[in-house]
N, C-alpha and C positions, 0 to 999 in steps of 0.2 A: 924572239919575243912574241912574234905573231903566232907562232905555233902554240905558245902557252895560252893565248887568249882564245883561239878558235877551238881548242880541245874542250870537250864537255867536262863538267865538274864530277869528279868521282865521289861516290858515297863512301863515307868512312865505314869500315868494317869493324863493328864493335862486338865484343864478346857478350853473348847473351846466356852465359852459363847460369847466372843467378837472376832472381826475380827483380832485384833492385836495378839491374842493368836494362830492363825492358823500357824504362822511362826515357832512355837516351835515343830510342828509335824514332825517326821522323815519319809521321803518318799523315802529314798535311795533304798529300796528294790523294790519299784514300778518302779522307774526310771531305775534300772538295768534290770528289766524284760522287760520293753519296749525297751531298747537299744538292748538287745539280740534278741528281736523279729524283730527289724528293720534290724539288721545285717543278720539275716537269710533270710529276704526278699531280701536284696541286693546280698549276696553271695550265698545263697542256703544252704540247710541242707545236711548232709551226706546221708540221706535216698534217696534223689533225684538223687545223683550222682552214676555212675557205678563204679565198682571195678577198671577198667582200668584207670579211672581218678584219683583215690585215691592212687593206688599202682603201682609201676614199678618193673618188674622182670628183673634183670640184669644177663645174662647168662655168660658174660665174663667181665673181668675188663676193665673199661673205659680207652680208649687211647686218648691222646690229638689229636684233629683234625688238619690236616695239613692245613695251611693257604695258599691258592692259589691266594689270592688277593694282589695286591701291596699296598704300603702305601698310594698312591694317591687315589686308588679306595676305600680303607677303609675310608679315610677322606670324600670322596663324599657320601658314604653310611651313615656315622655318621651324615653328614650334613642334610640328609633327615629325620633322626629320630627326634621326638619332643624333645624339650628342657626339661631337668630334673627340671628346676625351674618352669616349667609350668605344671608338672604332677599333681599337686594338683588341677588344674582347670579342669582336665578331669573327665567326668562322668563315674564312674565304677558301678553305681547302675543298677540292673535289674528290678527295679520297674518302671512301665509305668508312663509317665508324665500325671498327672490328667488334665492339661490344654492342650488340643489337639492343638488349634490354638494359638501358641505362636510365638512371633517375635524373631526368632533366629538371633543373631548378627553374621554376617559373618566376620571372622577374616581376617585381611589384611595379604596377603602373604609377607614374608620377601624378599627383593631384587626386582629386576625388572622382569616383566613378558614380555619377548621379543615377545612371540606369540601374546599377547594381543596388544602390541604396533604396530606390523605389521598389524594385522587384523583391529584394530580400532585406528588409529593415532589421538591423541587429541592435541598434542603439535607440535610446529614448528620443534623441533629437531627430533620428531618421523617421520614426513613427509620427512625431509631432509635425515634421515637414510634410509628410504624406497627408496628414489630416488638414493642414493649412492649405495645401495644394488642392485638395478635394473641395474645400470651401470656396477657394478662389474660382475654380472652374464652375461651381454652382452659381456663384454671383455673376460670372461672365455669361453663362447661359441665360440668366434672368435679364441681363442688360440687352443681350442680342435679341431675345424674344420680345422685349419691350420696344426695341428699335424697329424690328420687323413687323410688329403689330400682331403677332401670333400669341396664342394662349399656351403658357407653359404647363406641362403636366406635373401635378403635385406628386412627387415620388414618395413623400413621407406618409401620405394618406394610404392606409391599408385596412383591409377587413380583418378585425380581430378574431372572427370566428372561422376563418379559413387558414389552414396550415400552409405556410409558404416554405419552399425549398430554397435555401441560400444559394444553391448551385445555379438556379435560374438567373440570379442577378449578376453572376460572373461568367462571361462567355468562355467556352472551352472546357468547363468542368463537368458538364452533364452531356454525355454522349449515349447514343443508342447501343453501341457495342459493349459498353461497360468497361472501357479501358481504365478509367479513373475511378477508383473506389471512393467510398464516402470518407474514410479516414484520411486518404491522400487529399481529397478535396478540402477537408477541414484544415489540413496542414498548409495547403497553398493559400487558402483564404486568409489565414493568419499572417502569412508572409507578404501578402499584397495590401495589407492595411484594413482588411474586413474580417476581423477576428470573430469566429463563431463561438458563442458561449454554450458549452455542453450542459444541458439540464438533465436532472435525474430522470431515469426512465419511469419513475412512479408518477410523474406529472402527465404522462400520456395514457394512463389507465387508473382505474379506481383501486385504492389500497384497502378498502373496507367495504363491506356490504351493509354497514349501518346506514339507515335512512336519515335524511336531514330532519325529519319529524316523524316520530312513531306515535301512532294513536294509542292512548292508554287502554288498559284492560277494561272491559265493560263493568267488571265488579268494583272498579274504583269510583264509579258514579255516586253522586250524593243520594240517588234513589235507584239503586241497582235492582235487577231481578234476582230472585232467590237462587236460580241456577248459576248465574254469573258470579254472584257473591260467594257461593260455595266452591266454585272452581278456583277463584282467587285465593280463598282460605286454604284449599288443598295445596295449591302451588307454594304458598308461604310455609305450610307445615313441612312439605318435602324439602324445601330449602333449609329450614331450621334443623331438620333431622340430619341432613348432610353435614351441617356445621357441627352439631353435637357429636356425630360419629367421628369426625376428623379430630375434634378435641379429645375424645376418649382414646383414640388411637395414639395421639401424641403423649397423653398421660400414661398410657400403658407401656410405651417403649422408652419413657424417660423416668418419670417420678416413681411409678409402681415397681420398677426394676430394682430399686434400692429399699432396703428395710430401714425403718425408723428405730433409732436407739437413743438412749439417754446420753448426755455428755460424759458421765462417768464410764459407761460401757464403751463409748467411743474412744476415750483416752486409754482404757485398759487394752482394747484391741490393738490400738496403735503401738502401745508399749510392747506387746507380745510380738507384733509383726516386725518392729525395728530391732528387737533383741533376739530374733530367731538365728540360731547357729552360733551364738557367742560362747555358750558353755561347752558345746561340742568342740569348738576350735581350741578352747583353753585346754581341754583334756588331751587333744591330739598334740598340741605343742609340748605339753609336759612329757608325753610318751616319746616324742622325737628327741627331746633333750636327754632323757635317760639312755636312749639308744646311742646317741652320739658320745655320751660319757663312757659307756661300756665298750663300744666298738674300737678296734685298733685303727691306727692311721693307714689311710689308703689314698691313692691318687684320685683326682676327679675324673680324668680320662682313663678308662680301663685299657689294658693292652689289647691290641687287635691282632688276632691270629690270621695269617694269610693262608686261607684254605683254598686251594685250587681244585677245580673240578677235574676228575679223571677223564680220560678219553672215552671210556664207556658211558659215563654220565652225560657227556656232551653229545654223543651219538644218540643217546636215548632222548635227550631234549629236542634234538633236530627231528627225530622220528615223530615225536608228539606234535611238534609244530606242523609237520607235513600232514599228519592225520587230521589235525584241526582245520587246515586249509582245505583238504579234500571234503571234509564234512560240511563246511560252509558252502563250497561249490555245489555239492549235491543238494543241499538245502535250497539254494537259489534256483537250480534247475527244476527241482520239485515244485517250487512256488510258481515258476513260469508255466509249467505244465498245468498246475491247478488253475491259474488265471486263464489259460487257453480254454480249459473245460468250462469255466463259468463266465464266458464272454457275454452270454445273454443276460445274466444277472448283473454284470458290470454295466452293460448298456442301460439296463433298467434303472440302476442306481444313478448313472449320469443323467438320464432323462428326468428322474425324480428331483435331482439337485437343480437341474435347469428350470424345472417348473417352480420349485420353491424360490429360486432366485428371481424369476419373473414375477411371481406373486409378491415378493418383498419389494421389488421395484415399483409395482403398481401401488402398493400400500404407501410407500414413501412419496410417490408422486401425488397421491391423493392428500397425504398429510401436508406436503409442501403447498399444494393448491389451497387447502383449507387454512393453512397458517398465513397465507398471503393476505387473506381478508380479515384476519383477527386483529384486535387492537395491538398496535406496536408498543414497544417499551421505549418511549422517547426520552425518558429521564431515569432517575434513580429507582423509582417505584414502579411496580407492575399494576396495570389497570385491573380493578376488581369491580364486578357488577354491584351496584348499590342495592340496598334492601328494598323490597317492594313495599310501597305505601298502601296500607290497608286500614280500614275502619272496622272495628268489631261490631257485631249485630246490635249491641246496646248503644253504640255511638251513632248509629244511622238515624238521621233526623228526617229525611224525606223532603227537606226544602233547603235552599241556599242560606236562609237567615240563621238557622241553628246548626248548620253543618260544622263538624269538628275538622279543622285543617290538619293534615298529616304530612304534607309535602311543601316544598318551596320551589317556586317556578325558576328562580335564579340558579339554585343548586341543580335542578334537573337539566337546565340548558348547559351549565358548566360541565356536568358529567357526560352529556351527549357530545360536547366538543372534544373531550378527552377520548371518548370511544371512537370518534371519527378521525383520530390521529392529527387533530389540529392543535391541541394543547397537551403538554406533558402532564403526566399524572402527579399530583401533589398530595401531601398528607398534612392535616392540620397539626401544627406544633404548639404544644402547651408549655408555657414558660412559668417557672416557679417564681412566685413573688418573693422579693427579699423581705425578711422579717424586720420590722421596724420596732425599735425599742421605745416604749412610751413611758413617760414619767411626768408627774404633775409639777407645775412651776412652783417656785418658792412662794410667789405671791398668792397662789391659789391653795396652798396647803392649809388644812385645818388642824389645829392641835388635837392630838389624840386619835386621829383618823389615818389609817395606812392607805397606801395606793391600791391594795387589793380590795379594800372596802369601797373605795370610790369607783373602782371598775365594776364591782358587783352592783352597786347602786345604779350606775349608768346603764348596764345591761338590763336590769329589772325595769327601769323606766322605758327603755326602747321596746321591750316585750309588751309592756302595758299599753304603750301608744299603738303598737301594731294590732293588739287585740281589740282596742277601742275602735281603730279604723275599720277592721273587718266587721265588727258589730254594726257600725254605721252603714257599711256597704250592703249588708244583708237586709 
């Protein structure tokens, strides 16, 4: 009996012929060995650790440490510690990660990150909180200055005529080395609650060469000199000739291109144009019908004869292709030789093209510079120079009492504002008055008198009153 107890347990020898029999094999000892090996890799072995890490020598009995922290401070310290429910997710292994480039998931911090909200406000409430915080600190500075008896510098007062750089107000944005560009500074200023409004570049330079007030031509005076008046008349004549020339050109390329015909001639031409080819088509259709009636029956798809090329014809075709290829090759070589011979002329052509291109660039640059100061098209209509106000020689009075007015000061100022790109160009709109039907009332009708007679009488009375008024005025 004792012999049976002391003898080791023999492992059963199981047939491993089939794959299903592999499950019967006991591998617990191998798994336990591998688990111990992995534990040693994570924690380390006793051989690797020093004695100070394994043993502690106590010289005196341990005394309970005095707590110098308040309950509120302890709660804050405990709040900073990781949660016990998440301790299982922490990596305590000392084995290096075999995958070096791994996407580590950043855990979201619990609660609000006030520092991030101040530095990078993404929501409206963040920006509002930053603004409220700024106002609070301003009031705090005022109270402290009042308490200390010092004068607070007024930051809002600034010189309107001096251009200020917003980078001077925010420390760290303007450096001598130029590490922070202006675009990056604008971006940072917007994120710290001091958004910079980008204005159009036209506000920093003049967009027109038109003066705020232009002195009128000397010939417009109520008592001009003969020379000045003649110059003004010549200027008006040249302007009118240009307008007439433009109207004649438009008439020549539009109205004059078409001949005038009577309505009968127009209808006749249209009938001939629309009936063109009808009689011919009818004759062709009759001829086709006759041919179809006389011709015998035949299939739509004619029989196809399979004609194969002979060997001699194929060889001849290949020889022709080879000759064509050699001819094109010789032609390309000949062109290369000709280009080598005329290198000087090619260089001259390239130089001429470059000069033309530079000249074109200069013209375009001058045109762009000239266009920069022209009146802009701010609205639907394009600005056009108004007509020059001029008095004819017989209208010149020589004094202000009898001068004949030809211009309007309000219209002149309005046109100048349009020329200076302050107001958009507008055009006077004429609206058609609705026709009102007039008829006499029944109570005012006279027997035997029609409405037309009454209207003629009223018109004759109005004309007589007007003539009488003019006579009295004279």
